N, C-alpha and C positions, 0 to 999 in steps of 0.2 A: 211607875213602875213598863205600862205599855209602851210608850219610846223604848225603855231599854230590851222590854223582852223583843221589839219590833228592830232593836237595832243589830238581838245576837240571832234573830230569825237569819240574818240580812245577811251576818257574818256567815255564818252555819251553809248559807244559802252560795256562797262567793266558795267558801271552803268544797265543799262539793262538787261548782264550777273546774275548778284548778284540778281538780282531783281527778274526775271525769278526763280534763285532757290531758294530763300526766300520763292517763293510762291508757285511752288515743296516741299517745305522741312516742310515747318507750314500748310499749306492748308490740308493737311490729320491727323492734328492733333487740328485743331477746335476746333471738341465738346466737346476735355478733356480741353484747354488753354478756353476757353467759361466758359467752368461751374467750372472750380478755381477761376477763374475770378469774377462769379456770388461767389461763397463761398466767396467771401471777404466783400463783401456788406452790407452794414451796416446795410439797414434795415435786409436784412436775418439776422442777424448774432441775434438781438434783436427778434426777431420770435423766434428763435430758443433759446433764453435763455427764451423767453415767455413759449414756449413749455414745458421744461423740468421743470421748477416749475409750471406748472400746473401738472405733473402727477408726479414732487412731493408731489404736496398736496392734488390731487384725481388719485391717481394710477388706470388705468383699470388696472380690476380683471382677470389676467391671463391663473391665475389656471381654473374659471369657462371658458375661451375659450378656450383651451384646453381641458374640457371635452363636450364643441360644436361644438368642431372638429371634437373630436375622436366616433360622435352619430351616429347609421349605419346609418340615413338619409343623413347627408354632403356629400358631394363632396367628399371631403376631404378620407371620407374613409374604409379601406382595409379590406373585410374580411382575414378572418384567410385561410377559406379553398381556399379564388380563390386562397391568397399569397401562397400557398404551390402548387397549382396545375399548376399555371403560372411557380414556379420555377421546379416543375418538367420534365417539357414540355420547360423550356429552354427557355425560352420567357422572365426573367428580367434578368437582365446585372445591374449586383453594380460598373461600369468602369466613373461616376467621380467622385470621393475624386484619385482612382489608374491613371486618367491622368490631372490630378489638373487642375478641368474646374473652370472657376473664369464668372460673372457674370454682365454685363455692359454697365448703362444706362448713353451715355452720356449729357445730355438732363436734365437729372434726378438725378444727383452727384448721383448714385446705384451701390454701383462697391463691390463687398463681391465674397467669394465663394462657389460652388454648392456642397453640399452632395447630401450621399445614404445615406436611413433610408428604413428598413422595415414601416412604423408606420409618424406621426404627428408631433412625438417626434426632427423628425431629419431638424427640421425648430428651437430647440433653439439652432441647431451648426450653421449652415447659408442659403442657400437659397437650398428649401430642391426640390430633381430631382422626383417626383411621377410615382412610382416606373413602373404603370401598363402602361405609357409611352415609345415613343422613346428615342432616342438618339439626341442630336442634330449633323445638320450635313444628318440626312435623315430621309427619306422620313415619313413623321407619325406624330405627335403631341406632342412635346418635352413638357411639361408639367411640370412647373418650379410655386413652392406655394411657399410663404415667409410671416411671422406674417409685422402688416404696423407697430407695436407701443412697439414690444421685446425693439428695442434700439432706440436711434430720432436722428434725426443732431445735430452737424456735421457729425457723423458717418455715414457710406454710407453703411453697412450691413446689410437695411434697408428695404421693401416696402413703409417704411412712404410716399416718394414722388412717388409712382406708380400714382398717381391723376394726376401730372404735366404731366407725357408722352405724347406726343401726336401721330396723323397722321402724317406720315411721320420722325418717327425719329425712330433712331435705338440703336438692339440692340445686343449688342456683346457676341456672346461666344468663351473663350480662353483658350482654352485645350495647352498641351505640344508639340502637336506635327502637330496641327491647329486652326486654328483662323474664325467660321461663324462667319457672320453678316443676320443680318434680319432687315427688314423693316417692322412700326408698320402699319398695313392696319385699324383696327381700336380698340377701348376700347366700355366697358359698362359691366352696370351691372347685374348682376344676382341672383336667389335667392338661399341662402348656399346649398337649395339638385339639385340646376340643374348641372347631372352630363353629360349633351350635351357636353362644356369647354371641356370634357373629349378625345368623342370620336376619335379613329385612322386616320383621313380623312389621304386621297392619295395623301396630298399634301406633305409640307415643310413645317410647323410650325412652333412657338413658341409658348405660353400660361403663361402667368405669373397670375397667383392671388394670392388676397390678397384679408382679411374683408374691410367692409366697413360700414356704416361713421364711419370714425374716433373712435376711442375708443371703440368699440361695434365688433361686430360678428355678425351682423343679418342680409347682402348680403356682395356679396363677387364681386368687382372690378375684372373685365379682363382687359387684356391687347394684345389682338394677335400677331402676325407679320410672317411674311413671307420670306423664305430664299434669299438673294443675290446670285444668280446662278450667276450673270457676278463677281464674288471677287474668285470666282474658289475654290468656299466652297465644291462642289460635285466633 
């Protein structure tokens, strides 16, 4: 009997070790696993098909939206003089693509490359790092701007689902030599001329920007996150 109880205790101990190890392996990847499961949800799949059909029947005027983003009063606009001056002063660094930078928001199935460009046309290639803003992990305001409906889900390289991001969600910037995790602290809608969101704050933040309401460029949807220093990112 004692031998049986000893084997039973050993078996229970082994199960506890396996369960503990599984928890510590799986838990850090829970958001990714949840996002994958959500993407297989039949209701969500049906919604995605409907969106694709609606866009095919009545597509947004992408050329008009680009023109709107280039307007001098738009917050995305960069004057040639300002760009030249800051480049000459060494205050603009095009490091995103060199560092193989990607942006990942597990809760909203957003995942794609971050690109460098001197103008809004960078958004045609990926998530555009606003060149007058700071670099990820550095003090200041890292601003990333992307189209809302140039691409649609199930593609992830779009800010189509940015309105699904909530306070407390994670925004992850991955580079070949570093990973930076931000926690979302606020979301808001601002006017398309509101350049206050581009200010170079003294903290460590990321600001994500896209057009809103859906299918228009009338306003801007803004998501702001603060760097998780506890992850040793800085």
